[in-house]
Each structure stands twice: as C-alpha cells, then as structure tokens.
N, CA and C atoms as an extended XYZ file, in Angstrom:
366
Properties=species:S:1:pos:R:3:atomname:S:1:resname:S:1:resid:I:1 pbc="F F F"
N        99.406       81.264      104.149 N   MET     1
C        99.283       82.864      104.462 CA  MET     1
C        98.685       82.720      105.966 C   MET     1
N        99.412       83.542      106.812 N   LYS     2
C        98.993       83.617      108.138 CA  LYS     2
C        98.296       84.884      108.328 C   LYS     2
N        97.394       84.902      109.189 N   GLY     3
C        96.954       86.250      109.736 CA  GLY     3
C        95.296       86.226      109.259 C   GLY     3
N        94.824       87.203      109.427 N   LYS     4
C        93.148       87.369      109.185 CA  LYS     4
C        93.064       87.671      107.786 C   LYS     4
N        92.027       86.948      107.079 N   VAL     5
C        91.515       87.423      105.661 CA  VAL     5
C        90.078       87.621      105.900 C   VAL     5
N        89.837       88.876      105.285 N   ILE     6
C        88.648       89.665      105.142 CA  ILE     6
C        88.180       89.901      103.622 C   ILE     6
N        87.196       89.129      103.250 N   ASP     7
C        86.500       89.332      102.001 CA  ASP     7
C        86.058       90.581      101.849 C   ASP     7
N        86.447       90.959      100.629 N   VAL     8
C        85.731       92.609      100.197 CA  VAL     8
C        85.172       92.495       98.613 C   VAL     8
N        84.512       93.327       98.316 N   THR     9
C        83.981       93.551       97.039 CA  THR     9
C        84.049       94.687       96.417 C   THR     9
N        83.890       94.908       95.061 N   LEU    10
C        84.005       96.100       94.363 CA  LEU    10
C        83.572       97.153       95.143 C   LEU    10
N        82.222       97.159       95.777 N   ASP    11
C        81.566       98.201       96.256 CA  ASP    11
C        82.333       98.694       97.526 C   ASP    11
N        83.034       97.641       98.410 N   ASN    12
C        83.441       98.038       99.586 CA  ASN    12
C        84.922       98.004      100.008 C   ASN    12
N        85.772       97.760       98.618 N   VAL    13
C        87.247       97.592       99.130 CA  VAL    13
C        87.967       99.009       99.534 C   VAL    13
N        87.517       99.806       98.656 N   VAL    14
C        88.189      101.034       99.224 CA  VAL    14
C        87.692      101.495      100.560 C   VAL    14
N        86.492      101.432      100.999 N   GLY    15
C        86.118      101.914      102.407 CA  GLY    15
C        86.942      100.740      103.440 C   GLY    15
N        86.904       99.587      103.147 N   GLU    16
C        87.849       98.580      103.783 CA  GLU    16
C        89.334       99.089      103.996 C   GLU    16
N        89.830       99.533      102.881 N   VAL    17
C        91.314      100.152      102.910 CA  VAL    17
C        91.305      101.234      103.716 C   VAL    17
N        90.434      102.246      103.587 N   MET    18
C        90.500      103.152      104.612 CA  MET    18
C        90.098      102.779      105.877 C   MET    18
N        89.640      101.775      106.302 N   ASN    19
C        89.411      101.209      107.660 CA  ASN    19
C        90.893      101.052      108.166 C   ASN    19
N        91.574      100.094      107.165 N   MET    20
C        93.085       99.484      107.579 CA  MET    20
C        93.644      100.823      107.942 C   MET    20
N        93.958      101.758      107.079 N   LYS    21
C        94.610      103.009      107.226 CA  LYS    21
C        94.265      103.609      108.455 C   LYS    21
N        93.236      103.681      108.807 N   ASN    22
C        92.594      104.515      110.080 CA  ASN    22
C        93.080      103.731      111.203 C   ASN    22
N        93.163      102.374      111.089 N   ASP    23
C        93.587      101.563      112.222 CA  ASP    23
C        95.218      101.427      112.441 C   ASP    23
N        95.836      102.458      111.586 N   GLY    24
C        97.304      102.153      111.667 CA  GLY    24
C        97.952      101.150      110.932 C   GLY    24
N        97.319      100.371      110.070 N   GLN    25
C        97.849       99.238      109.164 CA  GLN    25
C        98.872      100.051      108.395 C   GLN    25
N        99.962       99.278      108.080 N   ARG    26
C       100.703       99.269      106.960 CA  ARG    26
C       100.353       98.535      105.613 C   ARG    26
N       100.176       99.136      104.481 N   LEU    27
C        99.944       98.499      103.320 CA  LEU    27
C       101.345       97.934      102.958 C   LEU    27
N       101.445       96.577      102.691 N   VAL    28
C       102.691       95.945      102.548 CA  VAL    28
C       102.808       95.694      100.989 C   VAL    28
N       101.992       95.159      100.374 N   SER    29
C       101.971       94.815       98.929 CA  SER    29
C       100.649       94.188       98.634 C   SER    29
N       100.425       93.968       97.279 N   PHE    30
C        99.071       93.168       96.836 CA  PHE    30
C        99.756       91.658       96.086 C   PHE    30
N        98.977       90.761       96.254 N   SER    31
C        99.267       89.604       95.310 CA  SER    31
C        98.051       89.374       94.291 C   SER    31
N        98.331       88.863       93.255 N   THR    32
C        97.198       88.435       92.482 CA  THR    32
C        97.254       86.988       91.961 C   THR    32
N        96.070       86.592       91.555 N   TYR    33
C        96.085       85.166       91.018 CA  TYR    33
C        94.750       85.024       90.026 C   TYR    33
N        94.796       84.065       89.242 N   ASN    34
C        93.768       83.530       88.253 CA  ASN    34
C        92.881       83.088       89.145 C   ASN    34
N        91.613       83.755       89.333 N   ALA    35
C        90.423       83.200       90.297 CA  ALA    35
C        89.497       82.201       89.202 C   ALA    35
N        89.692       82.085       87.991 N   GLY    36
C        88.952       81.230       87.011 CA  GLY    36
C        88.013       82.085       86.303 C   GLY    36
N        87.347       81.589       85.367 N   GLU    37
C        86.217       82.161       84.505 CA  GLU    37
C        86.159       83.729       84.497 C   GLU    37
N        87.472       84.270       84.003 N   GLY    38
C        87.416       85.568       83.482 CA  GLY    38
C        87.579       86.372       84.817 C   GLY    38
N        87.896       85.705       85.823 N   LYS    39
C        88.122       86.712       87.198 CA  LYS    39
C        89.333       86.777       87.552 C   LYS    39
N        89.829       87.940       88.350 N   ILE    40
C        90.905       88.072       88.875 CA  ILE    40
C        90.828       88.140       90.518 C   ILE    40
N        91.767       87.394       91.182 N   GLY    41
C        91.771       87.628       92.723 CA  GLY    41
C        92.944       88.652       93.173 C   GLY    41
N        92.719       89.421       93.906 N   ILE    42
C        93.604       90.253       94.617 CA  ILE    42
C        93.720       90.298       96.010 C   ILE    42
N        94.881       90.099       96.715 N   LEU    43
C        95.073       89.995       98.090 CA  LEU    43
C        95.874       91.337       98.403 C   LEU    43
N        95.335       92.188       99.278 N   TYR    44
C        95.868       93.221       99.812 CA  TYR    44
C        96.347       92.838      101.002 C   TYR    44
N        97.795       92.948      101.221 N   HIS    45
C        98.536       92.608      102.457 CA  HIS    45
C        98.847       93.950      103.413 C   HIS    45
N        98.499       93.798      104.680 N   PHE    46
C        98.667       94.792      105.571 CA  PHE    46
C        99.302       94.135      106.829 C   PHE    46
N        99.886       95.066      107.476 N   ASP    47
C       100.790       94.721      108.807 CA  ASP    47
C       100.584       95.831      110.172 C   ASP    47
N       100.481       95.479      111.024 N   LYS    48
C       100.402       96.358      112.160 CA  LYS    48
C       100.818       95.318      113.609 C   LYS    48
N       101.943       95.817      114.063 N   ALA    49
C       102.490       95.087      115.114 CA  ALA    49
C       103.066       93.856      114.916 C   ALA    49
N       103.387       93.362      113.680 N   LEU    50
C       103.733       92.233      113.200 CA  LEU    50
C       102.635       91.157      113.059 C   LEU    50
N       101.303       91.659      112.906 N   GLU    51
C       100.336       90.930      112.783 CA  GLU    51
C        99.742       91.201      111.273 C   GLU    51
N        99.433       90.307      110.646 N   ASN    52
C        99.129       90.330      109.116 CA  ASN    52
C        97.479       90.418      108.958 C   ASN    52
N        97.111       91.119      108.190 N   THR    53
C        95.463       91.161      107.752 CA  THR    53
C        95.507       91.106      106.299 C   THR    53
N        94.526       90.486      105.659 N   HIS    54
C        94.638       90.389      104.078 CA  HIS    54
C        93.216       90.756      103.944 C   HIS    54
N        92.982       91.685      102.765 N   LEU    55
C        91.810       91.815      102.260 CA  LEU    55
C        91.595       91.012      100.863 C   LEU    55
N        90.667       90.285      100.610 N   ARG    56
C        90.479       89.270       99.546 CA  ARG    56
C        89.450       89.924       98.572 C   ARG    56
N        89.931       90.374       97.311 N   LEU    57
C        88.673       90.662       96.187 CA  LEU    57
C        88.840       89.721       95.135 C   LEU    57
N        87.881       89.304       94.672 N   VAL    58
C        87.619       88.608       93.704 CA  VAL    58
C        86.834       89.382       92.521 C   VAL    58
N        87.228       89.787       91.499 N   ALA    59
C        86.431       90.752       90.560 CA  ALA    59
C        86.535       90.133       88.999 C   ALA    59
N        85.476       90.520       88.056 N   ASP    60
C        85.587       90.157       86.742 CA  ASP    60
C        86.820       91.049       86.146 C   ASP    60
N        87.573       90.427       85.354 N   MET    61
C        88.683       90.931       84.677 CA  MET    61
C        88.201       92.136       83.746 C   MET    61
N        86.870       92.186       83.184 N   ASP    62
C        86.479       93.120       82.174 CA  ASP    62
C        85.909       94.038       82.869 C   ASP    62
N        85.936       94.259       84.324 N   LYS    63
C        85.141       95.396       85.109 CA  LYS    63
C        86.023       96.362       85.541 C   LYS    63
N        86.203       97.402       85.714 N   PRO    64
C        87.178       98.411       86.380 CA  PRO    64
C        87.075       98.120       87.912 C   PRO    64
N        88.384       98.011       88.409 N   ILE    65
C        88.389       97.795       89.842 CA  ILE    65
C        88.792       99.181       90.448 C   ILE    65
N        88.000       99.532       91.717 N   PRO    66
C        88.341      100.705       92.231 CA  PRO    66
C        89.724      100.597       92.674 C   PRO    66
N        90.454      101.843       92.623 N   SER    67
C        91.843      102.005       92.767 CA  SER    67
C        91.800      102.537       94.579 C   SER    67
N        92.806      101.809       95.018 N   VAL    68
C        93.124      102.428       96.335 CA  VAL    68
C        94.316      103.478       96.604 C   VAL    68
N        94.777      103.943       95.404 N   SER    69
C        95.863      104.739       95.498 CA  SER    69
C        95.538      106.189       96.119 C   SER    69
N        94.263      106.526       96.239 N   GLY    70
C        93.985      107.809       96.771 CA  GLY    70
C        93.957      107.474       98.427 C   GLY    70
N        93.876      106.225       98.819 N   VAL    71
C        94.044      105.951      100.212 CA  VAL    71
C        95.781      105.735      100.511 C   VAL    71
N        96.370      104.717       99.991 N   TYR    72
C        97.713      104.621      100.054 CA  TYR    72
C        98.256      105.044       98.661 C   TYR    72
N        99.168      106.213       98.602 N   PHE    73
C        99.448      106.683       97.307 CA  PHE    73
C       100.472      105.593       96.617 C   PHE    73
N       101.062      104.817       97.461 N   SER    74
C       102.099      103.900       96.913 CA  SER    74
C       101.445      102.770       96.143 C   SER    74
N       100.144      102.677       96.495 N   ALA    75
C        99.471      101.623       95.758 CA  ALA    75
C        99.308      101.850       94.186 C   ALA    75
N        99.633      103.040       93.765 N   LEU    76
C        99.604      103.270       92.367 CA  LEU    76
C       100.523      102.425       91.745 C   LEU    76
N       101.821      102.143       92.200 N   LEU    77
C       102.870      101.220       91.418 CA  LEU    77
C       102.268       99.851       91.277 C   LEU    77
N       101.762       99.471       92.464 N   VAL    78
C       101.360       98.003       92.319 CA  VAL    78
C        99.921       97.781       91.477 C   VAL    78
N        99.209       98.892       91.324 N   GLU    79
C        97.880       98.862       90.555 CA  GLU    79
C        98.343       98.927       88.983 C   GLU    79
N        99.295       99.747       88.793 N   ASN    80
C        99.997       99.790       87.450 CA  ASN    80
C       100.392       98.703       87.004 C   ASN    80
N       101.321       98.018       87.758 N   GLU    81
C       101.819       96.679       87.521 CA  GLU    81
C       100.729       95.522       87.083 C   GLU    81
N        99.873       95.718       87.991 N   ILE    82
C        98.781       94.345       87.724 CA  ILE    82
C        98.260       94.853       86.418 C   ILE    82
N        97.875       96.119       86.317 N   ARG    83
C        97.249       96.566       85.029 CA  ARG    83
C        98.158       96.113       83.710 C   ARG    83
N        99.519       96.016       83.918 N   ASP    84
C       100.510       95.644       82.777 CA  ASP    84
C       100.128       94.158       82.686 C   ASP    84
N       100.300       93.410       83.737 N   GLN    85
C       100.522       92.004       83.740 CA  GLN    85
C        99.235       91.307       83.308 C   GLN    85
N        97.905       91.918       83.964 N   TRP    86
C        96.695       91.134       83.835 CA  TRP    86
C        95.754       91.931       82.799 C   TRP    86
N        95.976       92.992       82.337 N   ASP    87
C        95.294       93.843       81.389 CA  ASP    87
C        93.986       94.215       82.100 C   ASP    87
N        93.889       94.382       83.260 N   VAL    88
C        92.581       94.785       84.309 CA  VAL    88
C        92.734       96.386       84.401 C   VAL    88
N        91.650       97.195       84.420 N   LYS    89
C        91.707       98.513       84.568 CA  LYS    89
C        91.381       98.790       86.050 C   LYS    89
N        91.998       99.712       86.690 N   PHE    90
C        91.557      100.450       87.901 CA  PHE    90
C        91.010      101.937       87.683 C   PHE    90
N        89.835      101.974       88.466 N   ASP    91
C        89.235      103.281       88.348 CA  ASP    91
C        89.576      104.306       89.558 C   ASP    91
N        90.092      105.279       89.085 N   GLY    92
C        90.456      106.349       89.990 CA  GLY    92
C        91.973      106.403       90.503 C   GLY    92
N        92.803      105.646       89.693 N   LEU    93
C        94.115      105.439       89.694 CA  LEU    93
C        94.568      106.745       89.698 C   LEU    93
N        95.521      107.409       90.844 N   VAL    94
C        95.884      108.593       91.061 CA  VAL    94
C        96.997      109.111       89.935 C   VAL    94
N        97.696      108.130       89.280 N   LEU    95
C        98.806      108.008       88.142 CA  LEU    95
C        98.649      106.776       87.408 C   LEU    95
N        98.177      106.988       86.140 N   ASP    96
C        97.845      105.859       85.376 CA  ASP    96
C        99.109      105.885       84.263 C   ASP    96
N        99.937      104.945       84.352 N   PHE    97
C       101.045      104.750       83.279 CA  PHE    97
C       100.568      104.088       81.948 C   PHE    97
N        99.404      104.016       81.837 N   ASN    98
C        98.930      103.521       80.533 CA  ASN    98
C        99.473      102.343       79.955 C   ASN    98
N        99.708      101.338       80.797 N   ARG    99
C       100.446      100.173       80.586 CA  ARG    99
C       101.838      100.132       79.803 C   ARG    99
N       102.487      101.039       80.683 N   THR   100
C       104.048      101.243       80.353 CA  THR   100
C       104.998      101.170       81.427 C   THR   100
N       104.397      100.623       82.447 N   LEU   101
C       105.013      100.640       83.696 CA  LEU   101
C       106.104       99.756       83.405 C   LEU   101
N       105.852       98.390       83.111 N   LEU   102
C       106.804       97.477       82.631 CA  LEU   102
C       107.147       97.583       81.137 C   LEU   102
N       108.324       98.257       80.918 N   LEU   103
C       108.661       98.870       79.452 CA  LEU   103
C       109.015       97.527       78.712 C   LEU   103
N       107.952       97.419       77.755 N   ASP   104
C       108.287       96.349       76.592 CA  ASP   104
C       109.013       97.001       75.639 C   ASP   104
N       109.319       95.789       74.757 N   PRO   105
C       110.390       96.397       73.640 CA  PRO   105
C       109.764       97.285       72.826 C   PRO   105
N       108.533       97.366       72.691 N   GLU   106
C       107.870       98.055       71.586 CA  GLU   106
C       107.670       99.633       72.239 C   GLU   106
N       107.960       99.825       73.533 N   VAL   107
C       107.796      101.286       74.107 CA  VAL   107
C       108.918      101.949       73.644 C   VAL   107
N       108.736      103.150       73.163 N   THR   108
C       109.925      104.140       72.800 CA  THR   108
C       109.880      105.237       73.317 C   THR   108
N       108.916      105.746       74.099 N   LYS   109
C       108.874      106.853       74.743 CA  LYS   109
C       108.111      106.845       76.318 C   LYS   109
N       108.793      107.439       77.298 N   VAL   110
C       108.580      107.278       78.519 CA  VAL   110
C       107.478      108.096       78.891 C   VAL   110
N       106.270      107.964       79.510 N   PRO   111
C       105.452      109.108       79.995 CA  PRO   111
C       105.905      109.941       80.855 C   PRO   111
N       105.646      111.253       80.938 N   LEU   112
C       105.773      111.996       82.075 CA  LEU   112
C       107.377      112.588       81.698 C   LEU   112
N       108.021      112.004       80.835 N   ALA   113
C       109.651      112.524       80.795 CA  ALA   113
C       109.698      112.698       79.196 C   ALA   113
N       109.281      113.979       78.989 N   ASN   114
C       109.287      114.666       77.529 CA  ASN   114
C       110.845      114.304       76.951 C   ASN   114
N       111.660      114.530       77.688 N   ASN   115
C       113.248      114.424       76.705 CA  ASN   115
C       113.563      113.247       76.787 C   ASN   115
N       112.886      112.249       77.127 N   LEU   116
C       113.661      110.731       77.415 CA  LEU   116
C       113.120      109.845       76.387 C   LEU   116
N       114.017      109.399       75.575 N   LYS   117
C       113.694      108.494       74.615 CA  LYS   117
C       114.520      106.993       74.447 C   LYS   117
N       113.725      106.130       74.570 N   ILE   118
C       114.152      104.721       74.749 CA  ILE   118
C       114.796      103.930       73.263 C   ILE   118
N       115.978      103.599       73.173 N   GLY   119
C       116.394      103.352       71.966 CA  GLY   119
C       117.326      101.886       72.118 C   GLY   119
N       117.977      101.403       71.138 N   PRO   120
C       118.754      100.441       71.065 CA  PRO   120
C       119.881      100.606       71.803 C   PRO   120
N       120.629       99.671       72.674 N   LYS   121
C       121.829       99.855       73.433 CA  LYS   121
C       123.112      100.039       72.523 C   LYS   121
N       123.938      100.948       72.774 N   ASN   122
C       125.134      101.325       71.825 CA  ASN   122
C       126.334      100.313       72.558 C   ASN   122
C-alpha cells in the first residue's frame, strides 16, 4: 500500500474524514481486515492529485463504528456492505439497509421498494 497512513480512533475518525474532504481529497473506497481478538480493521482510501492517503481504524467488532456517510454520502454503500459481511454496526449511517444490501437467499423483500418481491427464477 503506497501513500501516507494515518491512524484514527472511534473518537476522531469522522473529524479526520471531514479534514480529508476539506482538503479536496476524493474518497476512493474502504478495505477491511480481521485485526484479531474480536477486532476489525478498516482502511479508508483517499486520493488527491494521484497521491494516496489512508486512514487506518482498528475497532472492536461489538461496538458501533461512527459512520462517515454524513461526510461522503457514497460511503453508505461501503458501510452497508461491511455491515453485511462482518456483522458490525455503524452509528449514524444515513441509509441503513439492515443487512440486506447483499441479497441472501432468505431475503424476499427489498427495503424501500414496496412493490418489489424477490422469488424463484422462472
């Protein structure tokens, strides 16, 4: 991973993401990894003028992680995906798909779409 890495905490991650936005940084994506002992690692990837900066958060999987979707609206998709895959909660998520973003076979109704039902293929 090239670029500068800045360690953040649950207390300052949203503020640091806001600093990145105010600096003109583009949110590229997130990466997640098992940080061991019930912890999740999240790398927030940013780009400005082809220079990469990464914020690194290591958090307990059983504690809510502050959502950055209020700063970068597009983060809601990645945060919902992380929630689906890792079963971690994000506090303040602007749109919570309630663990249905990645449609599992058991999901039969799509939230926010009242008339859409998912059934077997014909």
